[in-house]
C-alpha positions as CSV (number, residue, x, y, z in Angstrom):
1,M,36.0,58.5,-26.5
2,S,37.6,55.8,-28.5
3,F,39.8,53.1,-27.0
4,K,43.0,54.6,-28.6
5,D,42.2,58.1,-27.2
6,K,41.4,56.7,-23.7
7,L,44.5,54.6,-23.7
8,Q,46.7,57.7,-24.5
9,Q,44.9,59.9,-22.0
10,V,45.3,57.5,-19.2
11,R,48.9,56.6,-20.1
12,R,50.0,60.3,-20.2
13,E,48.1,61.0,-17.0
14,K,50.0,58.2,-15.2
15,K,53.2,59.3,-16.9
16,L,53.7,55.9,-18.3
17,S,55.6,55.1,-21.5
18,Q,54.3,52.6,-24.1
19,E,57.0,50.3,-22.7
20,D,55.6,50.5,-19.3
21,V,52.1,49.6,-20.4
22,A,53.6,46.8,-22.5
23,V,55.4,45.3,-19.6
24,A,52.5,45.5,-17.3
25,L,50.2,43.8,-19.8
26,N,52.9,41.3,-20.9
27,I,52.6,42.3,-24.5
28,S,55.0,44.0,-27.0
29,R,55.5,47.8,-27.1
30,Q,54.6,47.6,-30.7
31,A,51.1,46.3,-29.8
32,V,50.6,49.3,-27.6
33,A,51.7,51.6,-30.4
34,K,49.2,49.9,-32.8
35,W,46.5,50.3,-30.3
36,E,47.2,54.0,-29.9
37,S,47.4,54.5,-33.7
38,G,44.2,52.7,-34.1
39,V,45.7,50.1,-36.4
40,S,44.7,47.1,-34.2
41,H,42.1,46.5,-31.4
42,S,43.3,43.2,-30.2
């Protein structure tokens, strides 16, 4: 399972939005969206 797939799976299981994940990691929501789309891995 790729990182993007795992991220989406865990986020949905925990019922978290991309914004929730971004706030928890102190990053932008756009960064989370890029990770989930596979555009960026950092």
